[in-house]
KOLROKOL-95868 format. One record per residue: residue in one letter; z negated, y, x of N, C-alpha, C in turn. Coordinates in steps of 0.001 Angstrom, whole numbers, padded with zeros to 6 digits, always signed. Atoms other than C-alpha are relative to their C-alpha. Example, Ala and Ser with C-alpha at 12.3 -4.5 7.8 and 13.67 -1.06 7.14 Angstrom:
2
A+000000-001190+000890-007800-004500+012300+000000+001200+000900
S+000060-001190-000820-007140-001060+013670-000730+001090-000770
% end
This chain:
340
M-000463-001312-000450-091296+095877+111810+001462+000173-000370
P-001383-000164+000427-088081+097280+110320+000930+000160+001187
A-000993-000097-001064-084931+096999+112415+000433+001445+000177
T-000414-001370-000299-083731+100150+114124+001393-000003+000607
L-001335-000162-000548-080441+101500+115433-000048+000773+001309
Q-000174-000812-001199-079375+102775+118808+000544+001363-000418
S-000432-001349+000359-078709+106515+118813+001513+000096-000133
E-001465-000050+000079-074982+105903+119443+000493-000519-001343
A-000405+000576+001288-074718+103757+116329-000296+000965-001141
I+000346-000974+001028-076493+106398+114246+001014+001134-000022
V-000979-001090-000093-074151+109114+115499+001346-000446-000572
A-001279+000506+000493-071090+106941+114779-000006-000134-001518
A+000097+000167+001448-072309+106146+111265+000011+001351-000707
L+000054-001330+000624-073089+109782+110480+001348+000703+000087
K-001330-000589-000126-069701+110901+111813+000949-000587-001041
A-000878+000652+000966-067978+108343+109606-000266+000489-001422
A+000359-000429+001362-069872+109512+106526+000191+001502-000205
A-000019-001473+000091-069581+113232+107318+001405+000532-000265
E-001307-000465+000443-066268+113763+105531+000012-000150-001513
P+000150+000013+001462-065978+114599+101808+000542-001252-000686
T-000572+001171+000676-063651+111758+100781-000765-001261+000359
R+000722+001209-000391-065523+109162+102799-001379-000065-000649
L+001280+000002+000705-068811+110244+101269+000194-000390-001462
R-000295+000383+001382-067240+109947+097818+000238-001511-000108
I-000236+001448+000001-066108+106425+098720-001320-000759+000078
L+001313+000649-000109-069636+105465+099776-000737+000035-001330
L+000672-000129+001293-070989+106744+096471+000582-000954-001025
L-000644+000911+000949-068454+104727+094494-000332-001456+000317
L+000264+001379-000381-069045+101541+096472-001465-000378-000154
A+001416+000305+000262-072791+101847+095926-000174-000578-001393
G+000107+000478+001378-072130+101090+092248+000656-001340-000234
S-000700+001273+000183-069652+098208+092508+001042-000152+001082
E-001053+000208-000978-067059+096621+094729+001330+000426-000594
L-001275-000541+000447-063597+098177+094517+001074-000336+001025
S-001125+000246-000890-060168+097517+095963+000597+001324+000456
V-000702-001203-000439-057931+099966+097811+000733+000628-001183
K-000724-000495+001168-055858+100264+094637-000938+000727-000953
D+000987-000649+000874-058982+101068+092601-000354+001388+000534
L+000419-001269-000599-060056+103787+095015+001134+001019-000001
T-001153-000905+000058-056551+105248+095122+000102+000651-001376
R-000042-000533+001367-056602+105644+091342-001142+000973-000268
I+001176-000820+000300-060105+107060+091197+000045+001332+000745
L+000058-001197-000846-059751+109532+094052+001299+000799+000004
G-001258-000741+000081-056116+110493+093440+000621+000289+001346
Q-000574-000174-001329-055119+110058+097067+000907-001186+000326
S-000955+001047-000344-052422+107986+098742-000703-001228+000578
Q+000589+001229-000515-053053+104377+099710-000192+000031+001513
P+000232-000062-001454-052518+104967+103465-001217+000855+000350
R+001141-000882-000290-055057+107799+103384-001322-000705-000319
I+001219+000718+000378-057644+105736+101527-000272-001140+000978
S+000160+001114-000940-057026+102774+103823-000567+000477+001330
R+000504-000562-001255-057658+104967+106850-001489+000324-000110
H+001422-000306+000210-060967+106201+105418-000831-001290-000011
L+000729+001265+000094-062017+102629+104629-000129-000656+001370
K+000045+000581-001347-061152+101484+108141-001105+000653+000829
L+001026-000702-000764-063399+104150+109662-001402-000357-000487
L+001315+000350+000555-066285+103349+107314-000376-001434+000370
H+000272+001395-000344-065948+099629+108009-000345-000138+001481
E+000274+000071-001438-065826+100109+111766-001383+000540+000344
A+001330-000558-000227-069019+102152+111532-001099-000879-000593
G+000978+000921+000573-070718+099291+109664-000602+000456-001312
L+000558-000541+001240-071282+101310+106491+000448-000762-001238
I-000508+000762+001141-069179+099128+104187+000415-001393+000462
E-000420+001367-000262-068193+095461+103943+001304-000258-000742
R-001287+000319+000606-064799+093980+103119+000134-001498-000181
S-000295+001409+000204-063609+090663+101712+001393-000115-000589
R-001377+000186+000449-060107+089353+101115+000046-000992-001154
E-000236+000884+001137-058980+087779+097834+001502-000045-000223
G-001450+000035+000044-055386+086685+098150+000567+001164+000802
S-000595-001147-000684-053353+089765+099010-000827+001266-000181
W+000856-001159+000249-056124+092109+097825-001217-000045+000907
V+001232-000116-000770-059102+093362+099804-000982+000842-000800
Y+001037-000710+000735-062332+094417+098115-001056+000517+000969
F+001005-000649-000836-064965+096727+099556-001270+000253-000805
T+001275-000344+000614-068627+097290+098833-000892+000628+001058
L+000925-000604-000947-071495+099189+100402-000690-001098+000790
G+000632+000999-000839-073085+097357+103300-001399-000369-000489
S+001359+000436+000345-076319+095399+102935-000531-000908+001092
G+000630+000935-000915-078792+093545+105090-000003+000400+001455
T+000013-000444-001394-078313+095580+108289-000581+001406+000066
P+000519-001366-000125-079886+098779+109640+001045+001058-000345
T-001054-000969+000318-076523+100560+109364+000202+000083-001503
A-000133+000009+001458-076229+099480+105735-001152+000752-000651
A+001158-000711+000536-079735+100767+105082+000179+001509+000149
L-000274-001418-000200-078690+104112+106550+000997+000499-001038
A-000999-000383+001009-075653+104188+104230-000645+000175-001366
R+000644-000084+001310-077806+103525+101193-000972+001182-000067
S+000887-001156-000037-080280+106171+102287+000785+001293-000206
L-000845-001183+000163-077477+108740+102549+000450+000149-001452
V-000468-000026+001386-076129+107814+099123-001112+000444-000945
A+001125-000313+000886-079578+108106+097568-000336+001492-000003
Q+000325-001427-000089-079802+111749+098673+000980+000882-000768
V-001044-000792+000659-076695+112838+096766-000335+000199-001477
D+000251-000336+001400-077129+114587+093410+001095-000609-000867
A-000981+000701+000829-075410+112326+090861+000662+000921-001021
S-000567-000917+000990-074798+115311+088566+000989+000984+000622
D-000976-000852-000676-072669+117070+091175+001382-000210-000634
G-001255+000056+000736-069276+117873+089637+000967-001070+000460
S-000983+000969-000491-066972+115814+091866-000546-001422-000062
V+000622+001324+000046-069436+112932+092018+000040-000545-001423
A-000001+000427+001395-069767+112788+088241+001402-000364-000468
R-001380+000296+000408-065990+112906+087787+000482-001319+000600
D-000383+001263-000632-065479+110091+090281-000593-001184-000749
H+000654+001110+000693-067995+107902+088497+000565-000182-001402
A-000611+000109+001328-066434+108693+085124+001334-000724+000092
R-001283+000681-000176-063010+107616+086401-000203-001467+000371
A+000298+001386-000365-064542+104497+087944-000404-000806-001229
E+000422+000688+001216-066145+103618+084608+001200-000278-000897
T-001213+000215+000784-062805+104059+082827+000807-001168+000566
L-000714+001087-000652-061196+101752+085368-000660-001343-000299
K+000717+001246+000298-063891+099115+084814+000270-000449-001426
L-000242+000348+001401-063378+099252+081059+001412-000535-000193
E-001374+000488+000084-059617+098814+081467+000093-001419+000557
R-000034+001305-000643-060139+095872+083793-000679-001049-000881
E+000708+000934+000867-062634+094282+081438+000822-000312-001244
A-000823+000222+001191-060301+094742+078447+001112-000998+000302
A-001061+000930-000378-057514+092944+080300-000545-001416+000138
A+000610+001316-000157-059850+090095+081207-000421-000572-001346
Q+000400+000457+001329-061194+089911+077662+001195-000545-000764
S-001205+000462+000665-057626+089540+076404+000346-001412+000438
Y-000267+001338-000524-057151+086553+078676-000953-001021-000626
F+000978+000940+000528-060352+084941+077464+000143-000205-001505
A-000205+000138+001441-059551+085630+073810+001038-001078-000295
E-001042+001004+000190-056474+083426+074216-000545-001421+000123
H+000557+001335-000242-058690+080538+075302-001336-000225-000708
A+001325+000080+000625-061759+081191+073157-000167-001250-000851
A+000110+001167+000878-061008+078418+070679-000260-001268+000799
E+000195+001182-000833-060841+075852+073494-001445-000087+000481
W+001368+000013-000508-064187+076865+074980-001016-000196-001127
D+000901+000180+001135-065828+077078+071559-000047-001467-000410
Q-000023+001411+000366-064716+073512+070880-000873-000815+000936
I+000822+000736-000966-066341+072264+074078-001477+000309-000207
R+001409-000371+000189-069550+074233+073483-000595-000641-001253
S+000503+000609+001232-069808+072728+069993-000401-001449+000199
L+000276+001413-000246-070148+069295+071583-001386-000239+000580
Y+001312+000228-000611-073557+069862+073142-001023+001019-000496
V+001124-000818+000437-076930+071537+072682+000295+001482+000240
A-000244-001438-000112-077073+075334+072301-000130+000475+001439
E-000009-000505-001366-076296+077218+075503-001330+000642+000376
A+001288-000643-000277-079570+079134+075200-001034-001023+000464
E+000949+001043-000403-081495+075880+075507+000300-000478+001429
V-000385+000403-001351-079535+074889+078613-000446+001057+001010
E+000376-001076-000922-080103+078271+080226-001513+000094+000155
G+001452-000008-000089-083794+078141+079390-000520-001077+000935
A+000408+001092-000882-084112+074794+081156+000340+000322+001458
M-000383-000368-001364-082276+076172+084197-000994+000994+000595
I+000965-000987-000479-084614+079132+084490-001341-000669+000285
Q+001269+000696-000198-087608+076843+084114+000020-000818+001295
A-000113+000824-001200-086302+074684+086963-000308+000779+001273
V+000249-000810-001204-086606+077583+089435-001148+000981-000215
A+001114-000900+000301-089685+079204+087924-000873+000210+001235
G+000859-000336-001123-091744+081011+090545+000723+000119+001330
R-000774-000079-001245-088946+080966+093138+000861+001264-000002
T-000885-001148-000181-087141+084060+094444+000761-000210+001296
Y-000860+000292-001138-084212+083786+096827+000641+001282+000529
D-000717-001137-000576-082755+086293+099240+001475-000078-000338
L-001404+000174+000352-079307+084836+098576+000152-001211-000906
L-000347+001079+000924-078208+082754+095582+001522-000040-000110
V-001450+000181+000078-074669+081353+095584+000331-000829-001232
D-000436+000688+001213-073010+080357+092310+001413-000525+000235
L-001293+000614-000282-070171+077905+092938+000735-000301-001302
G-000737+000097+001245-067443+077951+090314-000559+000995-000995
T+000759-000998+000768-068891+081189+088979+000613+000331-001349
G-000614-000251+001306-066351+081563+086164-000191+001425-000459
T+000215-001334+000568-067434+084491+084023-001114+000774+000690
G+001119-000671-000658-070360+085322+086314-001297-000093-000768
R+001197+000094+000840-072879+084313+083666-001233-000449+000779
M+001155+000476-000753-075102+082454+086129-000591+001090+000881
L+000505-001117-000798-075350+085541+088327-000830+000941-000860
E+000796-000808+000930-076580+087461+085282-001307-000708-000330
L+001178+000759+000429-078971+084706+084217-001082-000036+001073
F+000974+000174-001085-080626+084283+087619-000329+001303+000721
A+000228-001283-000676-080702+087994+088521-001467+000253+000358
P+001410-000234-000389-084544+088113+088409-000471-000885+001148
H+000434+000968-001013-084627+085280+090949+000710+000154+001337
Y-000622-000186-001305-082506+086662+093774+000052+001474+000374
R-000184-001355-000512-082209+089729+095959+001481+000304+000184
R-001445-000154-000099-078510+089113+096435+000679-001237-000564
G-000720+001112+000594-076076+086977+094454+001464+000026+000391
L-001402+000119-000358-072643+085699+095423+000628-001097-000847
G-000723+000969+000812-070270+083998+092973+001336-000330+000634
I-001256+000440-000615-067315+081950+094225+000803-000801-001012
D-000882+000708+000921-064346+080780+092183+001412+000096+000554
V-001383-000015-000459-060689+079958+092798+000914+000720-000974
N-000845-000539+001065-059406+081423+089514-000033+001519-000030
H-000066-001457-000034-058206+085045+089687-000443+000623-001323
A+000361-000571+001304-058586+085649+085937-001504-000049-000212
M+001452+000116+000111-062156+084372+086002-000688+001058+000860
L+000612-000967-000899-062982+086573+088969+000149+001423-000532
A-000205-001336+000571-061481+089626+087270-001007+000268-001101
Y+000965-000158+001093-063674+089057+084247-001415+000145+000542
A+001346-000065-000585-066799+088395+086312-000227+001329+000692
R+000136-001263-000732-066159+091442+088462-000185+001165-000975
A+000126-001063+000997-065754+093638+085371-001396-000005-000619
K+001340+000089+000588-069010+092355+083855-001068+000466+000974
L+001014-000360-000985-071029+092684+087035+000098+001457+000393
G-000199-001397-000340-069547+096127+087620-000720+000961-000910
R+000740-000887+000907-071512+097471+084679-001309+000462+000621
G+001276-000350-000611-074657+097455+086798+000165+001065+001062
T-000056-001067-001000-075559+100072+089377-000565-000424+001344
D+000623+000365-001269-077405+098084+092061+000913-000854+000880
A-000986+000776-000763-074413+095943+093125-000651-001127+000796
R+000637+001111-000703-076711+093058+094060+000831-001275-000075
A-000819+001196+000175-074157+090510+092849+001471+000329+000185
T-001429-000156-000206-070569+090157+093993+000672-001353-000197
V-000754+001244+000138-067824+087570+093487+001118-000024+001025
R-001029+000199-001003-065295+086140+095903+000876-001191-000394
Q-000850+001162+000155-062304+083846+095746-000297-000957+001140
G+000307+000952-001051-062973+080651+097627+000212-001432-000444
D-000199+001435+000197-062555+076907+097964-001362-000683+000063
L+001308+000651+000040-065627+074899+096917-000135-001109+001028
Y+000043+001039-001027-064679+072229+099449-000083+000587+001410
D-000050-000625-001325-064430+074718+102317-000429+001455-000119
L+000535-001331+000235-066681+077726+101824+000022+000845+001260
A-000037-000922-001143-066249+080746+104065-001379+000592+000239
L+001391-000395-000215-069995+080864+104679-000568-000823+001144
G+000622+000696-001107-072122+079939+107647-000978-001068-000464
D+000998+001026+000303-074533+077016+107799-001348+000655-000311
G+001382-000398+000245-077963+077524+106273-000211+001466-000303
V+000150-001425+000305-077529+080989+104757-000536+000264-001411
A+000359-000217+001402-078409+080471+101071-001350-000624-000334
G+001260+000545+000485-081805+080033+099489+000194-000914-001182
A-000288+000825+001168-080237+078511+096380+001497-000042-000239
V-001392+000172+000431-076891+077157+095190-000024-000559-001417
V-000110+000462+001383-075999+076718+091523+001401-000555-000227
M-001289+000597+000387-073248+074383+090277-000091-000329-001480
H+000139+000125+001451-073064+074883+086529+001328-000397-000635
Q-001197+000517+000680-070488+072780+084651+001234+000109+000901
V-001080-000082-000986-068343+072537+087780+000459-001386+000448
L-000336+001277-000619-068480+068972+089094+001013-000807-000792
H-000917+000852+000777-066578+067406+086190+001461+000427+000129
F-001378-000426-000257-063490+069423+087161+000512-000473+001360
L-000346+000282-001393-063508+068143+090745+000361-001461+000214
S-000398+001367-000325-061743+065101+092136-000955-000637+000996
D+000911+000525-001025-064347+064761+094914-001349+000737-000093
P+001293-000688+000164-067799+065882+093636-000922-000169+001195
A+000885+000246-001140-069580+064296+096602+000292+000979+001132
R-000373-000939-001065-067641+066493+099024-000484+001411-000334
A+000466-001328+000404-068475+069626+097023-001506+000130+000162
I+001456-000019-000167-072168+068707+097064-000362+000094+001477
R+000258-000093-001441-072060+068194+100831+000232+001430+000497
E-000283-001363-000421-070501+071633+101242-001081+000956-000508
A+001091-000818+000532-073149+073184+098983-001264-000184+000843
A+001184+000281-000823-075879+071478+101034+000108+000658+001365
R-000196-000585-001332-074358+072784+104259-000442+001454+000056
I+000325-001428-000040-074884+076427+103300-001442+000286-000398
L+001395-000202+000387-078472+075861+102122-000916+000123+001215
L+001089-000059-000965-081447+076937+104187-000859-001259-000122
P+001007+001055+000164-084005+074228+104956-000995+000415-001083
G+000872-000326+001115-086125+074072+101836+000718+000704-001131
G-000767-000668+001042-083323+075664+099813+000303-000929-001165
D-000171+000763+001240-082572+074550+096245+001455-000106-000420
L-001295+000216+000636-079440+073059+094701-000250-000387-001444
L+000150+000276+001428-079326+073189+090903+001363-000387-000556
I-001242+000520+000575-076621+071070+089266-000191-000178-001498
V+000004+000184+001452-075872+071220+085550+001361-000546-000393
D-001261+000596+000437-073252+068931+084061-000288-000974-001136
F+000162+000925+001114-072727+066232+081470-000452-001367+000478
A+000328+001396-000229-074298+062809+081345+001254-000829-000302
P-001198+000822+000240-071796+059903+081250+000362-000057-001487
H-000495+000046+001385-069646+059903+078094+001396-000591+000004
D-001331+000605+000093-066358+058505+076822+000969+000848-000822
L-000892-000888+000747-064665+061543+075290+001255+000266+000835
E-001207-000072-000819-061248+060996+076849+000819+001264-000242
F-000809-001180+000280-059725+064014+075126-000379+001173+000910
L+000389-001060-000926-061720+066259+077502+000793-000109+001304
R-000821+000186-001190-059778+064755+080382+001451+000374-000281
E-001412-000206+000342-056453+064973+078604+000317+001455-000337
R-000288-001344+000489-056753+068439+077061-000656+001115+000802
F+000762-001061-000664-059300+070314+079199-000172-000220+001497
A-000042+000210-001456-058656+068987+082703-001308-000479+000600
H+001208+000594-000556-062025+067244+083061+000405-001219+000828
D-000354+001118-000872-061554+064937+086040-000998-001141-000135
R+001062+001003+000133-064878+063137+085508-000642+000100-001378
L+000639+000028+001311-066450+062061+082223-001503-000172+000182
G+001446-000009-000175-070021+062916+083142-000450-000750+001247
F+000560+000570-001222-072354+061695+085880-001335-000677-000283
A+001275+000711+000090-075116+059125+086074-000961+000549+001033
R+001009-000475-000938-078373+060025+087763+000146-000685+001356
Q-000107+000729-001255-077798+057304+090357+001100+000585+000890
A-001101-000568-000776-074497+058873+091402-000421+001324+000634
I+000445-001295-000519-075965+062375+091754-001039-000194+001088
E+001064+000234-000977-078994+061038+093587+000584-000489+001327
G-000620+000494-001216-076813+059172+096064+000748+001095+000744
W-000767-001074-000637-074585+062189+096709-000903+001030+000664
V+000881-001015-000597-077452+064606+097286-000756-000576+001190
R+000695+000640-001130-079255+062109+099524+000916-000044+001225
D-000953+000056-001113-076135+061645+101639+000258+001388+000587
A-000218-001377-000466-075878+065449+101891-001235+000585+000674
G+001213-000488-000659-079385+065713+103368-000960+000701-000934
L+000879-000617+000991-081126+066733+100139-000875-001062-000651
D+000868+000869+000785-083981+065244+098159+000074+000414-001459
L-000028-000291+001428-083668+064977+094396-001433+000130-000500
L+001370-000267+000435-086823+066580+093025-000237-000411-001443
G+000183+000364+001393-086218+065848+089395+001251+000285-000806
G-001130-000222+000888-083870+065922+086455-000474+000103-001433
E+000324-000155+001417-083786+066612+082759+001264-000214-000814
E-001127+000194+000899-081546+065567+079897-000226+000764-001293
L+000039-000770+001238-080770+067763+076921+001019-000594-000965
P-000933+000624+000942-079251+065585+074189+000253+000913-001199
P-000233-000777+001222-077683+067052+071057-001031-000365-001054
P+000942+000344+001075-079863+067185+067929+000357-001346-000632
R-000218+001331+000562-080301+063790+066272+001020+000020-001137
T-000910-000088+001146-078376+064971+063226+001447+000233+000419
Q-001355-000306-000456-075349+065792+065397+000493-000982+001056
R-000424+000941-001038-075096+062741+067630+001266-000728-000428
G-001290+000621+000235-072028+060559+067833+000915+000451+001110
D-000910-000521-001020-069132+062233+069618-000508+001328+000535
K+000620-001193-000571-071455+064711+071280-000392-000282+001437
L+000302+000122-001420-072463+065366+074857-001466+000296+000297
T+001330-000290-000516-075782+065248+076662+000161+000791+001304
V-000029-000821-001209-076314+067965+079276-001111-000466+000936
S+000979+000434-000998-078068+066868+082465-000211+001088+001044
L+000347-000937-001069-079885+069074+084988-000626-000783+001140
W+000585+000621-001180-080700+067998+088527-000394+001100+000981
L+000460-000947-001009-082755+069946+091076-000230-000762+001290
A+000146+000631-001311-082445+068977+094735-000390+001061+001016
R+000457-000948-001022-083902+070549+097864+000396-000517+001375
R-000396+000396-001354-082659+070549+101436-001226-000345+000822
R+001121+000450-000811-084919+068677+103814-000296+000986+001122
G+000415-000901-001069-086883+070632+106375-001082+000929-000475
A+001051-000958+000340-089392+073458+106412+000424+000815-001209
A-000281-000807+001186-089658+075576+103302+000833+001209+000375
A-000850-001165-000245-087087+078338+102996-000853+001227+000228
P+000770-001213-000238-088392+081609+104457+000135+000956-001160
S+000004-000928+001129-089186+084439+102097+001174+000943+000031
S-001160-000886-000077-086219+086415+103358+001001-000524+001008
T-001066+000366-000913-082879+085573+104895+000165+001110+001021
T-000149-001033-001012-082282+087369+108171+001173+000897-000333
P-001106-000901+000274-080096+090470+107824+001297-000449+000645
A-001221+000430-000687-077655+089044+110354+000703-001095-000783
S-000610+001085+000766-077118+085945+108212+000728+000536-001210
I-000634-000559+001177-076380+087960+105125+001230+000782+000383
D-001136-000817-000421-074091+090299+106995+001194-000870+000327
R-001100+000884-000385-072035+087370+108263+000775-000483-001220
L-000680+000477+001205-071230+086343+104691+001216+000852-000315
Q-001072-000898+000400-069084+089399+104129+001113+000072+001034
N-001019-000062-001032-067203+089009+107371+000577-001375+000311
A-000424+001361-000256-066513+085301+107048+001511-000148-000026
E-001437+000095+000060-062891+085863+106129+000631+000513+001281
% end
């Protein structure tokens, strides 16, 4: 039976939305998450005025907020009856309406500017990443193996730790109802946010966060992905324990990293803290975190390219307990956005 709202909550939500600028904000946030600065540019209003509108919408439960350093990002609510009401209101608005169309056009221009700035940053480092990618099997083969590992599974919430460019959120989109990427790097988050902003369903968002201390409750995620992250960490076991903590019973942890190797230049030039991981090490860490290792796979480079090349390893682990339910409770999902 779908959740319902008390009449007072409905009245409060409708009052909050029943103002032209606030309705325009709801329409914009239905497409992607935006900061106060973004909304000020798009709507051509002062920051105090926009902040006041956002405060009223947030208090009514129509939008969610998350802090990233000194910036605060907003998106349309999800997972609660009030959020469902907000999305229902937005769906009734004619997208071809003059002011609505102009707002979305300005928002698209802003996204393109943001993406161009992020692309410039990545262009400066492209040669470094291309060098690393040349050391192992084609990325398409790695991604194919990752998708195969979760074949037939759909998660209410998938969390990508060390999300980087947001590629994993794109790759696994058919397998989740909501995706959350977490990274500590502002430039990476800017790029990921620009890429994900191209879509219109806003099912995936990114947040700044510490992989050792996630601002998420216990047992809220159906799946956690750690793609090429562990080798940068000084304490991989601690990061795995934190990933396990946020998993639902029966939830999946997918780890992708390198098998043990001796390419010291990766440590010296690319900040790799660990030179790959043995299966025994991963198995011990996931077991200590309350997970069972279900299986693994190795993707070596082609025989003609071996030598100073890397083997990519995939490990799939599952949290002990009853199988993950088909849907995360709305309250659990809602808490994610208010964790800060």
